[in-house]
N, C-alpha and C positions, 0 to 999 in steps of 0.2 A: 521609590515607592510613591505611588498617588494617594493623596488623602482627601478627605472632603471637609471643606471649610464650612462650618455651620454658622459663623458669625453674624452672616445676613438673615435677617428673619424670614423664613419661608424659602430661601434661595440656597441652592447647593451648587457649587462649582468645584472644579479641580484646582488643586494646588500641589505643586510639587514640594516633597519634603527631602527628596535626594535625586540629584540630576543623573546619577550613575544606575540607571535601570536598563535591564536587558530587553531587547526587542527580538523576536525570532519570526521567521517565515516558515511556513508548514510548506514543503516541496515534495514533489515525486522524487524517490530515491531509486526505485526500481519497479519494474512491471512485467508481468508474464501475461502476454496477450493471446487470447483464442485458445486457451486451455479447455480440454472437454473432461468433464466430471466423468470418472470411470468407476467410482462406487460412492455409496452414502451408508452410513452407520450410526442411525439415532441413538443406538445404545451405548455407543462409546462416549467418554466423558468430555470430548469437545475436540475442537482443532480442525485444521486442514492438513492432510499429508500431501506431500509434494515430491515428485521424482528429484532425487539427489543432484540429477545432472542440470536440471532446471534451477535449482537454488545455487549451485555453483555459478551458472552461467549470468544469472540475474543478481547474485550477491546478496540475496535473501538468506536469512539464518535460522536454523531451528529456534523456536520460542519466540521469535519476533512477531509483533502482531501486524497483521495484514488487514487490509480492506479488499472484500469480494465484490465485484458486481456481475450478477447472472444477466448475460445479454438475452437470454431467452425470456425471462420474465421481468426484469428491470429490477429484481431484490438486490439490495446492498446490505452487507452485514460485516462485522468484525471478529476475526478469531487469531488464533496463533498457530505458528507452522511447527509441524512434526516432518523430519526427514523420512523421505520413503526411499525404497531401493533403487539405486541408481540404474538407468536404463529400463526401468519397467513402465515408464509412462503414467505411473500412477497420480491421479489427482482425485483423492478421497475426501469428501466433506464430512464430518462426524460431528456427534452430539446434536444438540438442539437445531444447529443451523443446518443439519442434513434434511430437516423437514421443509426448508425453503427452497431447495433445489431438486432437479431431478437427474438421474444418470443420464449422460448424453449431452445435459447443457453445454453451451459454451460460457465460459467465465474469463473475467479479467482479474488478475491478482495484482494488488498496490502496496507498495511499501513506502512509507513517507519518512521524511527527515526534517528535523528543526535546525535551521540555520540562520545566521545573520544576514542582514540584507546586502551587506558588504561582500558576501560570499557568493552571492547569486551569479555573477558574471563568470566565475570559474567552475560552476557546477554543471554536471552533466548526468542526466538519469540514465541508468542501465535498463533497456528494453530487449525482452526476449520474446519473438513471435514463434509460435509453435504450429506445428501441423496437426491433422486430424488424429495423429497418434501420440501427441503431446511429445513430438521429438522437435528440437530446436531448427527451425526453418530460417531464422534470421536474427541477428543481433544488432541492435541499433543503440545509439546514443542520443538523447534528447537535452540540447543544450538549454538552460535557464536565461542565458543572456538575451537581451533584445536585439543584440548585434549578430545574432545566428539564427539560422532557419532549422526547424525540425525536419530531418530527413523522412521521405516517405518510403 
């Protein structure tokens, strides 16, 4: 735990009270790239509905908080996931966030993970690239190691 030493008049500096503190790095865990918004519903209580096939392929889970980036207008927002019908191709933005996007917009859905720095070299993010019908076009692994190259 980091504390503040106020013993010096007018000066603040960090002092360690306990050397056993955890440090985490926020990394990409999974991504669905190039999804097309098929519906918006501002009256719904919130969330993003995602086709179950895409959830299974990416490893993203219902109720998981995700970051959404709209490639058409640059908007970014966080929401939680609701499982949509498998094979439906649904990508539905609900609640207040529905006012930030338009049906037909291309989006990227990011899921993150907190891990210790010592785990980075063994980590790979699961990436699902979709076609214009929100069907799986390609599945990739993005390594977090500096010794490997991200596939294209």
